[in-house]
C-alpha positions in Angstrom: -116.9 68.0 -18.1 -120.3 67.3 -19.6 -122.4 64.2 -18.9 -124.3 62.0 -21.3 -128.0 63.1 -21.4 -129.1 59.5 -21.5 -127.0 57.9 -18.7 -125.6 60.9 -16.7 -122.1 59.3 -16.9 -119.0 61.2 -17.8 -118.0 60.1 -21.4 -114.6 58.5 -21.8 -112.2 60.5 -23.9 -108.7 59.6 -25.2 -106.0 61.9 -23.8 -102.4 62.7 -24.6 -99.6 62.5 -22.2 -99.0 65.7 -20.1 -96.3 66.6 -17.7 -98.5 69.2 -16.0 -99.5 67.0 -13.1 -96.1 65.7 -11.9 -92.9 67.4 -12.9 -89.7 65.3 -13.2 -87.4 65.5 -10.2 -84.5 64.2 -12.2 -83.5 64.5 -15.9 -82.6 60.9 -16.8 -80.9 62.1 -19.9 -78.3 63.7 -17.7 -77.9 60.4 -15.9 -77.8 57.8 -18.7 -74.3 57.5 -20.1 -72.8 59.7 -17.4 -73.5 57.7 -14.2 -73.9 54.1 -13.0 -77.4 53.2 -12.1 -78.3 51.0 -9.1 -81.7 49.6 -8.8 -82.1 48.2 -5.3 -85.2 46.2 -4.6 -85.9 45.6 -0.9 -88.1 42.6 -1.6 -91.3 42.5 0.4 -90.7 45.7 2.5 -93.9 47.3 3.8 -94.4 51.0 3.6 -95.5 51.4 7.2 -92.5 49.5 8.5 -90.1 51.5 6.4 -91.6 54.8 7.4 -91.8 54.0 11.1 -88.1 53.0 11.2 -87.2 56.1 9.2 -89.0 58.4 11.7 -87.5 56.6 14.7 -84.0 57.2 13.2 -83.3 53.4 13.0 -82.3 53.4 9.3 -79.6 56.1 9.3 -78.0 55.1 6.0 -81.1 55.2 4.0 -82.4 58.3 5.9 -79.4 60.2 4.4 -81.0 60.1 1.0 -84.4 61.6 1.8 -87.8 60.3 3.1 -89.7 57.3 1.8 -92.6 58.0 -0.5 -95.7 56.0 -0.3 -96.3 54.3 -3.6 -98.5 51.7 -5.3 -96.9 48.3 -6.0 -97.0 47.3 -9.7 -98.0 43.8 -8.6 -98.9 41.9 -5.4 -95.9 39.5 -5.6 -92.5 39.4 -7.1 -93.3 38.0 -10.5 -95.8 40.6 -11.9 -94.2 43.5 -10.1 -90.8 42.9 -11.6 -92.1 42.4 -15.1 -93.7 45.9 -14.8 -90.6 47.6 -13.3 -88.2 46.1 -15.7 -90.3 47.5 -18.5 -90.0 51.0 -17.0 -93.3 51.1 -15.1 -92.0 51.9 -11.6 -94.3 52.2 -8.6 -96.8 55.0 -9.0 -97.6 57.6 -6.3 -100.3 56.2 -4.0 -102.6 59.1 -4.7 -102.4 58.6 -8.5 -105.8 58.6 -10.3 -104.5 57.3 -13.6 -101.3 56.0 -15.2 -100.2 59.5 -16.2 -100.1 60.8 -12.7 -96.6 59.6 -12.2 -93.0 60.5 -12.9 -91.6 58.3 -15.6 -87.9 57.8 -15.3 -87.8 55.3 -18.1 -90.1 55.3 -21.1 -90.6 52.3 -23.4 -90.8 54.1 -26.8 -92.4 51.2 -28.6 -95.5 50.7 -26.4 -97.8 53.5 -27.3 -98.8 56.2 -24.8 -98.3 58.7 -27.6 -94.8 57.3 -28.3 -93.4 60.6 -27.4 -90.8 60.4 -24.6 -91.9 62.7 -21.7 -89.4 65.5 -20.7 -86.9 64.2 -18.2 -87.5 60.5 -19.0 -85.0 58.2 -20.7 -86.7 56.7 -23.8 -85.4 53.2 -24.4 -85.8 50.7 -27.2 -86.3 47.0 -26.6 -88.4 45.0 -24.1 -86.7 46.1 -20.9 -84.8 48.9 -19.4 -81.7 46.7 -19.4 -82.0 46.0 -23.1 -82.2 49.7 -23.8 -79.3 50.6 -21.5 -77.2 47.9 -23.1 -77.7 49.6 -26.4 -76.2 52.7 -24.7 -73.2 50.8 -23.7 -74.1 49.9 -20.1 -73.0 46.6 -18.7 -76.2 45.2 -17.0 -75.8 43.1 -13.8 -78.3 41.2 -11.7 -77.5 40.0 -8.2 -80.4 37.8 -7.2 -82.0 36.9 -3.9 -85.5 35.3 -3.9 -86.1 32.1 -5.9 -87.4 34.0 -9.0 -83.7 35.0 -9.5 -81.9 31.8 -8.4 -81.6 30.2 -11.9 -82.3 26.8 -10.4 -85.6 26.4 -12.2 -87.0 27.5 -15.6 -89.0 30.2 -13.8 -85.9 31.2 -11.9 -84.0 31.8 -15.1 -86.4 34.3 -16.7 -85.5 37.5 -14.9 -81.7 36.8 -14.8 -82.0 36.2 -18.6 -82.8 39.9 -19.0 -79.3 40.9 -18.0 -75.9 40.5 -19.6 -74.5 39.2 -16.4 -76.5 37.5 -13.6 -75.3 36.1 -10.3 -76.8 34.0 -7.6 -75.5 31.4 -5.1 -77.1 29.8 -2.1 -75.5 32.3 0.3 -77.8 34.9 -1.2 -80.9 32.9 -0.4 -83.9 33.9 1.8 -83.1 31.5 4.6 -79.5 32.8 5.1 -79.2 35.3 7.9 -76.1 37.0 6.3 -77.7 37.1 2.8 -77.4 40.9 2.4 -73.8 40.9 3.6 -72.9 38.2 1.2 -74.5 40.0 -1.7 -72.7 43.2 -0.9 -69.4 41.5 -0.4 -69.8 39.8 -3.8 -70.7 43.1 -5.6 -67.8 44.9 -4.1 -65.4 42.2 -5.2 -66.9 42.2 -8.8 -66.5 46.0 -8.9 -62.8 45.8 -8.5 -62.4 44.3 -12.0 -64.5 46.9 -13.9 -63.0 50.0 -15.5 -64.4 53.3 -14.2 -65.1 54.3 -17.8 -67.5 51.3 -18.1 -71.0 52.3 -17.0 -72.9 49.7 -14.9 -76.6 49.1 -14.4 -76.9 46.9 -11.3 -80.1 45.3 -10.1 -79.9 44.0 -6.6 -82.7 41.9 -5.1 -82.3 42.1 -1.4 -84.3 39.2 0.1 -83.4 39.5 3.8 -86.7 41.2 4.6 -88.7 38.5 2.8 -89.7 35.5 5.0 -88.1 34.0 7.0 -86.9 37.0 8.9 -87.5 36.0 12.5 -83.8 35.4 13.1 -83.1 39.2 12.9 -85.0 39.7 16.2 -83.4 38.2 19.2 -85.4 35.5 20.8 -88.0 35.3 18.1 -89.3 32.0 16.8 -91.6 33.2 14.0 -91.9 36.1 11.6 -93.7 39.2 12.6 -93.8 42.9 11.8 -91.2 43.4 14.5 -88.8 41.0 12.9 -89.6 42.5 9.5 -88.4 45.9 10.9 -85.3 44.2 12.4 -84.5 42.8 9.0 -84.7 46.3 7.5 -82.3 47.6 10.1 -79.8 44.9 9.2 -80.2 45.7 5.5 -79.7 49.4 6.1 -76.2 48.7 7.5 -75.2 46.6 4.5 -76.5 49.0 1.9 -74.5 51.7 3.7 -71.4 49.7 2.9 -72.4 49.3 -0.7 -73.2 53.0 -1.2 -70.1 54.3 0.5 -67.8 52.0 -1.5 -69.6 52.8 -4.8 -69.0 56.5 -4.1 -65.3 56.0 -3.4 -64.5 53.5 -6.1 -67.0 54.4 -8.9 -67.6 58.1 -8.2 -71.2 57.8 -7.3 -74.4 56.6 -9.0 -78.1 57.2 -9.5 -80.0 54.9 -7.2 -83.6 53.7 -7.3 -84.6 52.1 -4.0 -88.0 50.5 -3.5 -90.0 47.5 -2.6 -91.8 45.3 -5.1 -94.7 44.6 -2.8 -95.5 44.4 0.9 -96.8 41.6 3.0 -99.3 40.8 5.8 -98.7 39.5 9.3 -102.3 38.6 10.2 -104.0 41.9 9.4 -107.7 41.1 8.6 -106.8 37.5 8.8 -104.4 37.8 5.9 -100.9 36.3 5.7 -98.0 37.0 3.4 -98.6 38.4 -0.1 -100.0 37.6 -3.5 -103.2 39.2 -2.4 -104.6 42.7 -2.8 -104.5 43.9 0.8 -103.4 47.4 1.7 -100.3 46.2 3.4 -99.3 44.4 0.2 -100.1 47.1 -2.3 -98.5 50.1 -0.5 -94.8 50.2 -0.7 -91.8 52.6 0.0 -89.9 54.3 -2.8 -87.1 56.8 -3.2 -84.5 57.7 -5.8 -81.4 59.8 -5.3 -77.9 60.5 -6.3 -74.9 59.1 -4.4 
């Protein structure tokens, strides 16, 4: 690539979308309309914690569906990250050099980027994935966890409002030790009343890994990376129940499972998230078929 004679800088050029760099691992056009879609967000899960538990064999249910990929969080806390993901901009590979170095499962047809749906992606109309899928006769569900999904404030009503049906009750909240169990129990009960011919898009916000999580580690009095990992082990068991029941009662599904951001436990003097620290911006991701 030539450089400007005056500045020595590489000139910026417009480019068109290419699939040369990252081939699609799934054809979403063979998924949409044929399978349920589960989008499971393990809110606040760190990549290093997820990978260490995977390699130690301590998350056997999730391990069945392949290794975690290291990806970039779309935002450094729940609010910006979910706005991106719900519009189809899922976490990018961590080594990506530009926006096109990623596999697009969902493509917002009205937002530019050539307006040509990449091969293997589901091109949707509307402002969100859910709006597009609803036009393709999906019933869209949200089962909330953290306060951005609890519908108890104006801010907490925004994300649930993207779905045809949204659910939250206090037993799903961050401070409840059995929150993931309660969420899964609720979903399995709701499933019983839905025809197998009705396609479902379910978004589940699992908040057990979010603070507080100290109560998942015996004897702990405060949150730490160790209790963060213990919370993941608890969540793994509950997701195992959800996945097995979905296979039996609904014939399987396509699953997207990832974090929305990580969090800090004192690294470089940093605490929690909402900051651009490595432990916040690197997250685990996988997608798979049940």
